[in-house]
C-alpha positions as CSV (number, residue, x, y, z in Angstrom):
1,X,-0.1,0.1,0.2
2,X,1.7,3.5,-1.5
3,X,-0.8,6.7,-1.6
4,X,0.5,9.8,-2.1
5,X,-1.3,13.2,-2.7
6,X,0.1,16.0,-4.2
7,X,-1.6,19.7,-4.3
8,X,-1.2,22.4,-6.7
9,X,0.9,24.5,-4.1
10,X,2.8,21.9,-3.2
11,X,1.9,20.1,-0.1
12,X,2.6,17.0,0.3
13,X,1.3,13.7,2.4
14,X,2.0,10.0,1.9
15,X,0.5,6.6,3.7
16,X,2.5,4.0,2.8
17,X,3.5,0.4,4.4
18,X,6.4,0.0,1.7
19,X,8.9,1.1,4.6
20,X,11.8,-1.0,3.5
21,X,11.2,0.7,0.1
22,X,10.8,4.0,1.5
23,X,13.8,6.6,2.4
24,X,15.3,7.0,5.6
25,X,15.6,10.6,5.5
26,X,14.2,12.9,3.7
27,X,15.5,16.1,2.7
28,X,12.8,18.5,2.7
29,X,10.6,20.1,5.2
30,X,8.8,16.6,6.3
31,X,7.3,15.9,9.2
32,X,6.7,11.7,9.8
33,X,4.1,9.7,11.9
34,X,5.3,6.1,11.2
35,X,3.4,2.9,13.5
36,X,5.0,-0.5,14.2
37,X,1.6,-2.3,13.1
38,X,3.5,-6.0,14.4
39,X,5.3,-7.4,17.5
40,X,8.2,-5.0,19.6
41,X,11.1,-4.4,18.0
42,X,14.0,-2.3,17.5
43,X,14.8,0.8,15.6
44,X,17.0,3.0,15.2
45,X,16.6,7.2,15.0
46,X,20.2,8.7,13.8
47,X,22.6,6.4,16.0
48,X,20.6,5.9,19.3
49,X,18.3,2.5,19.1
50,X,15.0,2.2,21.0
51,X,13.0,-0.4,21.9
52,X,9.8,0.0,19.8
53,X,6.5,-1.7,21.8
54,X,3.8,-3.6,19.6
55,X,2.0,-0.7,18.4
56,X,3.6,2.1,19.4
57,X,4.4,5.8,16.7
58,X,7.4,7.3,16.6
59,X,7.0,11.1,15.8
60,X,10.2,12.1,13.3
61,X,11.5,15.5,11.6
62,X,12.1,15.0,8.4
63,X,16.4,15.7,9.1
64,X,16.4,12.1,11.6
65,X,17.1,9.0,9.8
66,X,15.3,5.8,10.9
67,X,16.0,2.5,10.4
68,X,14.4,-0.4,11.9
69,X,13.5,-4.2,11.9
70,X,10.7,-6.2,9.9
71,X,9.7,-2.6,8.1
72,X,6.9,-4.8,6.7
73,X,5.3,-3.9,9.7
74,X,5.3,-0.6,9.9
75,X,3.0,2.3,8.8
76,X,3.9,6.1,7.5
77,X,1.9,9.0,7.6
78,X,3.8,11.8,5.8
79,X,3.2,15.4,5.4
80,X,5.1,18.5,4.6
81,X,4.7,21.8,5.8
82,X,3.4,22.5,2.4
83,X,-0.5,20.3,2.6
84,X,-0.1,20.8,6.9
85,X,1.4,22.8,9.4
86,X,0.4,23.9,13.0
87,X,2.2,27.1,12.6
88,X,-0.2,28.1,9.6
89,X,-2.7,26.4,11.6
90,X,-3.1,24.7,15.1
91,X,0.2,25.7,17.8
92,X,-1.1,23.0,19.5
93,X,-1.2,19.9,17.7
94,X,0.9,20.5,14.7
95,X,4.9,20.6,13.2
96,X,5.4,23.2,16.5
97,X,3.3,21.3,19.3
98,X,3.7,18.2,21.3
99,X,4.7,15.6,19.2
100,X,7.6,17.2,16.9
101,X,9.4,19.8,19.6
102,X,8.0,18.3,22.9
103,X,11.5,16.9,23.4
104,X,14.9,16.7,22.6
105,X,14.1,12.6,22.2
106,X,11.9,10.9,19.8
107,X,9.0,10.3,21.1
108,X,7.5,6.8,21.3
109,X,3.5,6.5,22.0
110,X,1.8,3.5,22.8
111,X,-1.7,4.1,22.1
112,X,-2.9,1.3,23.7
113,X,-5.8,-1.5,22.5
114,X,-8.6,0.8,21.9
115,X,-5.9,3.5,20.5
116,X,-4.5,0.3,18.3
117,X,-8.4,-0.1,17.4
118,X,-8.9,3.6,16.8
119,X,-5.5,3.7,14.3
120,X,-6.5,1.0,12.1
121,X,-10.0,2.7,11.3
122,X,-8.6,5.7,10.8
123,X,-5.9,4.7,8.7
124,X,-8.8,2.8,6.6
125,X,-10.6,6.1,6.2
126,X,-7.7,7.6,5.0
127,X,-7.4,4.8,2.6
128,X,-10.8,6.1,1.5
129,X,-10.1,9.5,0.8
130,X,-6.8,8.9,-0.7
131,X,-8.6,7.2,-3.6
132,X,-11.5,9.5,-3.8
133,X,-11.0,12.2,-6.7
134,X,-12.9,15.0,-6.0
135,X,-12.4,18.7,-5.3
136,X,-12.9,18.1,-1.7
137,X,-10.4,15.8,-1.5
138,X,-7.3,18.2,-0.2
139,X,-9.7,19.0,2.8
140,X,-10.6,16.0,3.7
141,X,-7.2,14.3,3.9
142,X,-6.0,17.6,6.0
143,X,-9.3,17.0,8.2
144,X,-8.2,13.7,8.6
145,X,-4.5,14.3,9.5
146,X,-5.4,16.6,12.1
147,X,-7.6,14.2,13.8
148,X,-4.1,12.0,13.8
149,X,-2.3,14.0,15.1
150,X,-5.0,15.0,17.5
151,X,-5.3,11.8,18.9
152,X,-1.4,10.9,18.7
153,X,-1.0,13.8,21.5
154,X,-3.7,12.8,24.1
155,X,-2.0,9.8,24.1
156,X,0.9,10.9,24.4
157,X,-0.2,13.5,27.4
158,X,-1.3,10.4,29.4
159,X,1.9,8.7,28.9
160,X,3.3,11.6,30.0
161,X,1.1,13.1,32.8
162,X,1.4,16.9,33.8
163,X,4.8,17.0,32.5
164,X,2.9,18.4,29.8
165,X,0.8,20.5,30.8
166,X,1.1,24.5,31.2
167,X,2.8,27.6,30.8
168,X,6.2,26.2,31.4
169,X,6.0,23.2,28.9
170,X,4.9,25.6,26.3
171,X,8.0,27.5,26.8
172,X,10.3,24.6,26.5
173,X,8.2,23.5,23.5
174,X,8.7,27.0,22.1
175,X,12.6,26.7,22.8
176,X,13.2,23.4,21.2
177,X,11.5,25.0,18.3
178,X,13.4,28.1,17.9
179,X,16.3,25.8,18.5
180,X,15.4,23.7,15.3
181,X,15.0,27.0,13.1
182,X,18.4,28.8,14.0
183,X,21.2,26.6,15.5
184,X,23.3,27.3,12.8
185,X,23.0,31.0,13.6
186,X,22.3,31.6,17.3
187,X,24.6,29.7,19.5
188,X,24.1,30.6,22.9
189,X,20.4,31.3,25.2
190,X,20.6,34.8,25.9
191,X,19.5,34.4,21.9
192,X,16.7,32.1,22.2
193,X,16.0,34.1,25.6
194,X,15.4,37.6,23.4
195,X,13.2,35.8,21.2
196,X,11.4,34.2,23.1
197,X,11.1,37.9,25.8
198,X,12.5,35.9,28.7
199,X,15.6,36.1,30.4
200,X,18.8,32.9,30.4
201,X,18.7,32.5,34.3
202,X,14.3,31.9,33.8
203,X,15.6,29.5,30.6
204,X,18.1,27.8,32.9
205,X,15.6,27.4,35.5
206,X,12.5,26.1,33.5
207,X,15.1,23.6,32.7
208,X,16.0,22.6,36.0
209,X,12.6,22.7,37.0
210,X,12.1,19.7,34.9
211,X,14.7,18.1,35.5
212,X,16.8,18.5,32.2
213,X,20.2,19.6,30.7
214,X,20.7,23.2,30.4
215,X,19.5,25.4,27.5
216,X,23.3,25.3,26.2
217,X,23.3,21.7,26.3
218,X,20.4,21.4,24.3
219,X,21.7,23.9,21.6
220,X,25.2,22.4,22.1
221,X,22.9,19.2,21.0
222,X,21.1,19.8,17.8
223,X,23.9,21.9,16.6
224,X,26.4,18.1,17.5
225,X,23.5,16.0,15.5
226,X,24.0,18.3,12.2
227,X,27.8,18.4,12.3
228,X,27.6,14.4,13.3
229,X,25.3,14.2,9.7
230,X,26.7,16.5,7.5
231,X,30.4,14.7,8.0
232,X,29.5,11.1,7.9
233,X,27.1,12.4,4.7
234,X,30.8,12.7,3.0
235,X,29.1,15.9,1.1
236,X,30.5,18.3,3.1
237,X,34.5,19.1,4.0
238,X,35.0,20.0,7.9
239,X,35.7,23.5,7.0
240,X,32.4,23.5,4.6
241,X,30.7,21.5,7.9
242,X,32.0,24.5,10.3
243,X,31.1,27.2,8.2
244,X,27.7,26.4,7.8
245,X,27.1,25.7,11.5
246,X,27.7,29.3,12.4
247,X,31.7,28.8,13.3
248,X,33.7,31.4,11.7
249,X,37.4,28.8,13.2
250,X,37.4,25.4,11.8
251,X,40.3,24.7,14.6
252,X,37.2,25.7,17.1
253,X,34.8,23.1,15.8
254,X,36.8,20.7,15.8
255,X,37.0,21.1,19.0
256,X,33.5,21.4,19.6
257,X,32.8,17.9,17.7
258,X,35.8,16.5,19.6
259,X,34.2,17.4,23.8
260,X,30.4,16.6,22.0
261,X,30.5,13.4,20.2
262,X,34.0,12.2,20.9
263,X,35.4,12.0,17.6
264,X,37.4,14.1,15.4
265,X,35.3,15.6,12.1
266,X,38.4,13.9,10.2
267,X,37.0,10.2,11.6
268,X,33.2,10.9,11.1
269,X,34.1,12.9,7.8
270,X,34.0,11.0,4.8
271,X,34.9,13.8,2.6
272,X,38.8,14.8,4.1
């Protein structure tokens, strides 16, 4: 099963059970929801291995590489901002919301037996709408995607509990989104604090109350993730990666990579 919808304005929505043939990474601004319909398996996102229970759903950003055992058991929903984005639609449930920027880790959502039945029914309705070619098809597909995101958000909040509620978590989520947008140019907490109309101390206190490493560590983590990805791709030299990630001095970049990843850039790069 492989359904694909493209709008006249560049919107893209895909639902596919052909994960084995699907790119492990998409370079466009695409978000993905992967549902493990089989037994518990291991999945590797970037270089981190996760145990994915039977029936669980992963929420992944476009930049994240994923590999999993038994890919034939998975169902994928993939969409870009042109089709649906919470920045333009719903701040609570979409691209900037709980699923995709609510954590620095990959969220693994467990809908439970009732949720599994709901996902089965919803995937069937998706299939019907993909096959229905008329003037309101795009609107119907967008409504179904929003329904899917809302359901997953509810289940995820039930798992996390009170941590996911309130203004503090919303501030943390907004910080994560800003880091995703600006990490290559903005390396300091103060720059994000300014954008959020908060003080750096407020952000540090927030992370401490949530039991997380500080905001500077989160910024460094995101830069290091991209540095490793760029160097391993073979498309960038060490110097090119350094400049692309906002380092004026490649030697400073090399020390940063060594400290964050435990390896010199030359050990990661296929280009040098």
